[in-house]
C-alpha positions as CSV (number, residue, x, y, z in Angstrom):
1,M,0.4,17.7,86.4
2,R,-0.6,14.0,86.1
3,I,-3.4,13.2,83.6
4,V,-5.4,10.1,84.6
5,R,-5.9,7.7,81.6
6,R,-9.7,8.1,81.2
7,F,-11.9,10.0,78.9
8,L,-14.8,11.2,81.0
9,P,-16.1,13.8,81.4
10,L,-15.8,15.2,77.9
11,T,-16.9,18.5,76.5
12,G,-17.6,20.2,73.1
13,A,-17.4,17.9,70.1
14,A,-16.5,14.8,72.2
15,L,-19.2,15.0,74.9
16,F,-21.8,12.9,73.3
17,A,-19.7,10.3,71.6
18,L,-20.3,8.0,74.6
19,A,-24.0,7.5,74.1
20,S,-25.1,4.3,72.4
21,A,-28.7,5.3,71.6
22,N,-29.5,4.9,67.9
23,A,-26.2,3.2,67.3
24,D,-27.7,1.0,64.6
25,Q,-28.7,3.9,62.4
26,P,-27.1,7.1,61.2
27,F,-27.6,10.0,63.6
28,L,-28.6,12.3,60.8
29,N,-31.5,10.0,60.0
30,T,-33.0,10.7,63.4
31,L,-33.2,14.4,62.7
32,H,-35.8,15.9,60.4
33,T,-36.3,19.6,60.6
34,I,-34.0,22.6,60.1
35,T,-35.0,25.8,62.0
36,T,-33.3,29.2,61.8
37,L,-33.0,30.4,65.4
38,T,-31.8,33.9,65.0
39,S,-29.3,36.3,63.4
40,T,-25.9,36.1,64.9
41,V,-25.1,39.8,64.3
42,P,-24.6,41.7,67.6
43,G,-25.1,45.4,68.1
44,N,-21.6,46.4,66.7
45,G,-22.4,44.7,63.4
46,D,-19.9,41.9,63.4
47,V,-20.6,39.2,60.8
48,N,-19.3,35.9,59.5
49,P,-20.2,33.5,62.4
50,Y,-17.6,30.8,62.8
51,G,-17.3,29.0,66.1
52,V,-20.2,27.2,67.8
53,A,-20.1,25.8,71.4
54,I,-22.7,24.5,73.8
55,V,-22.6,25.9,77.4
56,P,-22.2,22.9,79.7
57,T,-23.0,24.5,83.1
58,T,-24.8,27.6,84.4
59,N,-22.2,30.0,85.7
60,G,-22.2,33.9,85.8
61,A,-23.7,35.2,82.5
62,L,-23.6,31.7,81.0
63,T,-26.7,29.4,81.0
64,A,-26.4,25.7,80.5
65,G,-27.7,24.5,77.1
66,N,-27.3,27.9,75.5
67,I,-25.1,28.2,72.4
68,L,-22.1,30.5,72.0
69,V,-21.1,31.8,68.5
70,S,-17.9,33.7,67.7
71,N,-17.8,36.2,64.8
72,F,-14.7,36.4,62.5
73,N,-15.5,39.6,60.6
74,N,-16.3,43.2,61.6
75,S,-19.2,45.3,60.4
76,A,-17.1,46.2,57.3
77,N,-16.9,42.4,56.5
78,L,-13.1,42.3,56.9
79,Q,-11.8,38.9,57.8
80,G,-9.8,38.4,61.0
81,T,-11.3,41.5,62.7
82,G,-14.4,40.2,64.5
83,T,-14.4,40.8,68.2
84,T,-17.6,39.4,69.6
85,I,-19.1,36.2,71.0
86,V,-22.9,36.0,71.3
87,Q,-25.0,33.7,73.5
88,I,-28.2,32.3,72.0
89,T,-30.9,30.3,73.8
90,P,-32.3,27.1,72.2
91,S,-35.4,29.2,71.4
92,G,-33.4,31.8,69.6
93,T,-33.0,34.8,72.0
94,L,-29.6,36.5,71.4
95,S,-27.5,38.4,73.9
96,L,-23.9,39.7,73.8
97,F,-21.6,37.5,75.9
98,A,-18.2,39.2,75.1
99,M,-16.8,42.1,73.1
100,I,-13.0,41.7,73.1
101,T,-10.6,44.5,72.2
102,A,-6.8,44.3,71.9
103,A,-6.5,46.9,74.7
104,S,-8.6,44.7,77.1
105,L,-6.3,41.6,76.7
106,P,-4.3,40.9,79.9
107,G,-1.5,39.2,78.0
108,A,0.2,38.7,74.6
109,C,-1.8,38.1,71.5
110,P,0.4,39.0,68.4
111,G,-1.7,41.0,66.0
112,G,-4.7,41.6,68.3
113,V,-8.3,40.2,67.9
114,G,-9.9,38.3,65.1
115,L,-12.1,35.5,66.6
116,T,-12.0,32.1,64.8
117,T,-13.9,28.8,64.9
118,A,-11.7,27.8,67.9
119,L,-14.3,28.1,70.6
120,V,-14.9,25.9,73.7
121,A,-17.0,26.4,76.9
122,L,-15.7,24.6,79.9
123,R,-17.5,23.3,83.0
124,S,-15.5,25.6,85.2
125,G,-17.3,28.6,83.5
126,F,-14.3,29.7,81.4
127,V,-14.7,30.2,77.7
128,I,-11.6,29.9,75.4
129,V,-11.6,31.4,71.9
130,G,-9.0,31.5,69.2
131,S,-7.7,34.7,67.6
132,L,-6.2,34.9,64.1
133,P,-6.1,38.7,63.5
134,T,-5.5,40.8,60.4
135,A,-5.0,44.5,60.0
136,D,-7.1,44.8,56.9
137,G,-8.9,41.6,56.3
138,T,-6.2,40.1,54.0
139,A,-3.9,37.2,54.6
140,A,-0.9,39.4,53.9
141,T,-1.4,41.1,57.3
142,A,-2.4,38.0,59.3
143,Q,-0.5,37.5,62.5
144,T,0.1,34.7,64.9
145,G,-2.7,35.5,67.4
146,C,-3.4,33.5,70.5
147,L,-6.1,31.8,72.6
148,I,-8.1,34.2,74.7
149,V,-9.5,33.0,78.1
150,L,-12.7,34.6,79.2
151,D,-14.4,34.2,82.6
152,S,-18.1,33.5,82.9
153,S,-19.0,37.2,82.6
154,G,-17.2,37.5,79.3
155,R,-14.1,39.3,80.6
156,A,-10.7,38.4,79.2
157,V,-8.6,37.1,82.1
158,A,-5.7,35.4,80.3
159,T,-4.1,34.7,76.9
160,I,-2.2,31.7,75.7
161,S,0.3,32.4,73.0
162,G,3.6,31.1,71.6
163,G,4.6,27.5,72.1
164,G,3.2,26.4,68.7
165,I,0.1,28.6,68.6
166,N,0.1,30.1,65.1
167,G,-3.2,31.0,63.7
168,P,-5.5,29.0,65.9
169,W,-8.4,27.9,63.6
170,D,-10.5,25.4,65.5
171,M,-10.5,23.6,68.8
172,T,-12.1,20.9,71.0
173,A,-11.5,20.0,74.6
174,L,-11.4,17.1,77.0
175,D,-12.8,18.6,80.2
176,F,-12.0,17.3,83.7
177,G,-13.4,20.3,85.6
178,N,-10.2,21.4,87.4
179,A,-8.1,20.6,84.3
180,A,-8.7,20.3,80.6
181,V,-6.9,19.2,77.5
182,L,-7.3,21.4,74.4
183,F,-6.6,20.3,70.8
184,V,-6.1,23.3,68.5
185,S,-5.6,23.3,64.7
186,N,-3.1,26.0,63.5
187,V,-3.0,27.3,59.9
188,L,-0.3,30.0,59.7
189,N,2.8,27.9,59.8
190,G,4.5,29.2,56.7
191,T,1.4,30.1,54.8
192,V,1.7,33.9,54.6
193,A,5.3,33.6,53.4
194,A,4.3,31.1,50.7
195,N,1.9,33.7,49.2
196,G,-0.8,31.3,48.1
197,S,1.3,28.2,47.5
198,V,0.5,25.1,49.4
199,V,2.8,24.2,52.3
200,A,2.6,21.1,54.5
201,H,3.0,22.7,58.0
202,G,-0.5,22.9,59.4
203,S,-0.5,21.6,62.9
204,I,-2.5,20.2,65.8
205,L,-1.4,21.4,69.2
206,R,-2.3,19.6,72.4
207,I,-2.4,22.0,75.4
208,V,-2.9,20.7,79.0
209,L,-4.6,23.3,81.2
210,S,-4.6,23.5,84.9
211,I,-7.7,25.3,86.2
212,P,-7.2,26.5,89.8
213,M,-10.1,27.0,92.2
214,N,-9.7,30.8,92.3
215,G,-7.7,31.6,89.2
216,A,-7.6,31.6,85.4
217,P,-6.6,28.4,83.5
218,N,-2.9,28.2,82.7
219,A,-1.0,26.1,80.2
220,V,1.0,23.3,81.9
221,S,2.3,21.9,78.6
222,M,2.0,22.5,74.9
223,T,2.8,19.6,72.5
224,P,2.5,19.4,68.7
225,I,1.0,16.1,67.9
226,A,0.7,16.5,64.1
227,T,2.6,19.0,62.0
228,A,2.2,18.2,58.3
229,F,-1.3,19.1,57.2
230,K,-1.5,21.1,53.9
231,E,-2.5,24.7,54.1
232,R,-2.4,27.9,52.0
233,T,-3.7,31.4,52.0
234,D,-6.8,32.2,50.0
235,P,-8.2,35.6,48.8
236,D,-11.7,34.6,49.7
237,A,-11.3,32.3,52.7
238,L,-8.2,34.1,54.1
239,V,-6.6,30.7,54.8
240,I,-7.4,27.1,54.1
241,G,-6.0,24.3,56.3
242,P,-6.9,21.8,59.0
243,T,-10.1,23.0,60.5
244,G,-12.7,21.1,62.5
245,I,-11.5,18.6,65.1
246,G,-13.3,16.2,67.4
247,L,-12.2,13.6,70.0
248,N,-14.0,10.3,70.3
249,A,-14.4,8.2,73.4
250,Q,-11.5,6.0,72.4
251,G,-9.1,9.0,72.4
252,T,-8.8,9.3,68.6
253,L,-8.8,12.8,67.3
254,F,-10.5,13.4,63.9
255,V,-9.5,16.3,61.8
256,A,-11.3,17.9,58.8
257,D,-8.4,18.2,56.3
258,T,-10.0,20.8,54.0
259,L,-7.3,21.1,51.3
260,Q,-7.0,17.3,50.8
261,N,-10.8,16.8,51.0
262,R,-10.6,14.2,53.7
263,I,-11.0,13.2,57.3
264,A,-7.8,12.3,59.1
265,A,-7.4,10.4,62.4
266,I,-4.7,10.9,65.1
267,P,-4.8,7.9,67.4
268,N,-4.0,8.2,71.1
269,A,-4.2,11.9,70.8
270,V,-4.4,12.5,74.6
271,F,-1.2,10.7,75.4
272,R,0.9,10.4,72.3
273,T,4.4,11.7,72.3
274,S,5.2,11.3,68.6
275,D,4.3,13.5,65.6
276,A,1.4,12.0,63.6
277,G,2.3,14.0,60.5
278,D,-1.0,14.6,58.7
279,G,-2.7,11.7,60.4
280,I,-4.2,8.5,59.0
281,T,-6.8,8.9,56.2
282,V,-10.2,7.8,57.4
283,A,-12.2,9.0,54.4
284,Q,-11.4,11.0,51.3
285,D,-13.9,12.4,48.8
286,H,-17.0,10.1,49.0
287,G,-19.3,13.0,49.7
288,L,-16.8,15.3,51.3
289,N,-16.4,18.7,49.6
290,Q,-14.0,21.0,51.4
291,P,-14.9,19.8,54.9
292,L,-14.7,22.5,57.5
293,G,-16.5,22.1,60.8
294,L,-16.4,18.6,62.5
295,A,-18.1,17.1,65.5
296,I,-18.7,13.6,66.9
297,A,-22.2,12.3,66.8
298,P,-23.9,10.5,69.8
299,N,-23.3,7.2,68.0
300,G,-19.6,7.8,67.5
301,D,-19.9,8.7,63.9
302,I,-18.1,11.8,62.5
303,L,-20.1,14.8,61.3
304,T,-18.6,17.3,58.9
305,V,-20.0,20.3,57.1
306,N,-18.9,20.9,53.5
307,G,-17.6,24.3,52.6
308,G,-18.0,23.4,49.0
309,N,-21.7,22.6,48.7
310,G,-23.6,23.2,51.9
311,R,-24.1,19.6,53.0
312,I,-23.6,17.8,56.3
313,V,-22.0,14.4,56.0
314,E,-22.0,11.6,58.5
315,T,-19.0,9.2,58.2
316,N,-18.5,6.2,60.5
317,P,-15.1,5.6,62.1
318,D,-14.3,3.0,59.4
319,G,-14.6,5.7,56.7
320,K,-18.0,4.7,55.3
321,R,-20.3,7.6,54.4
322,V,-23.6,6.6,56.0
323,A,-25.7,9.8,55.6
324,S,-25.6,13.2,53.9
325,R,-28.1,16.1,53.5
326,M,-28.3,19.7,52.4
327,I,-28.4,22.1,55.4
328,D,-27.5,25.4,53.8
329,V,-30.3,27.9,54.7
330,S,-29.0,30.9,52.8
331,H,-28.9,29.2,49.4
332,S,-25.8,31.2,48.5
333,G,-24.2,29.5,45.5
334,N,-25.6,26.1,46.3
335,G,-24.2,26.4,49.8
336,A,-20.6,27.0,48.8
337,G,-18.7,28.7,51.6
338,T,-21.6,29.2,54.0
339,L,-21.0,26.5,56.6
340,F,-18.4,26.5,59.3
341,G,-18.8,25.7,63.0
342,L,-21.2,23.1,64.4
343,A,-22.0,21.6,67.8
344,V,-23.9,18.5,68.7
345,T,-26.4,17.6,71.5
346,P,-28.1,14.2,71.8
347,G,-31.0,15.4,69.7
348,A,-29.8,18.2,67.6
349,V,-27.0,19.7,65.5
350,Y,-26.5,23.5,65.8
351,F,-24.7,25.1,62.9
352,V,-23.9,28.6,61.6
353,D,-24.6,29.8,58.1
354,D,-22.4,32.8,57.2
355,G,-24.3,33.3,53.9
356,N,-27.0,35.1,56.0
357,N,-25.3,35.3,59.4
358,T,-27.6,32.9,61.3
359,L,-27.6,30.2,63.8
360,N,-29.7,27.2,62.8
361,V,-30.6,23.8,64.3
362,L,-31.3,20.5,62.7
363,R,-33.6,18.5,65.0
């Protein structure tokens, strides 16, 4: 399949990077109020909300402008065992979009189901979510997992596994409607075998999807574009490695490199054929504190949420920190470990706080 060299239309973290409004001031300075919308806990008790995605079009059970949230833990709070995605309206009404069991999967997903931050909603009505499953909530039992493709009713219609997918941790997408390009961070390349030691094998995988008129998306190609990010297992976080990713309008992919406390850039991410290693350092330290979730702001700046202190940080593409503020709403240890996924619209940042299992909005 031939990919035309253009970057419209975008979805997920990259969608609003094209807007020029408020380009002369930090995006965060235009937002003033934090509101807790609702608990993210569905009827089965899943906790630890991770992925956040904005629904781009109304299709089936999906309503444009609603927010999808994936849960990583089950009701016993075991990591890598969550099976649900909830749909939340901007006013805070929650409904269950999908409950995924290993038995319901139509294809291979080594280890089963443990939904991660890797979550995108496409214009075609398909939702794709990553699975990094465990048997008992520990890294020792973590397995490769897969990407799970859901239709607009929340039914699993395909899986994407192998080919470099190994612990899919976060994801963003370039959405063309009848095709899409996924960028997926992977954190299990050698980490379990290293038993807590740091290894430099965390990867970013580019997956080109074909989306037929009357069928499920299928992977046309899978290409590793970066393979040297540092990663390790962790008794509290399960695994730490490259997490949030966002694509800007110029085709540069930005990565939240959690272990090295930095933002990395991978230029020409859509078309590159060479391995970028662990990317080019855009910013390191300077307000970053274990950056996890990442998204591109409407003015093209990079938004990251800190796993270490509960703050959101805005960094321009030249690496200058231009704004930072506390957004932790659970006040759990000064915000340490509570923030993960986030999604951006022209006038808001939606983010989860797993200290109290809520979806929140900064407007």
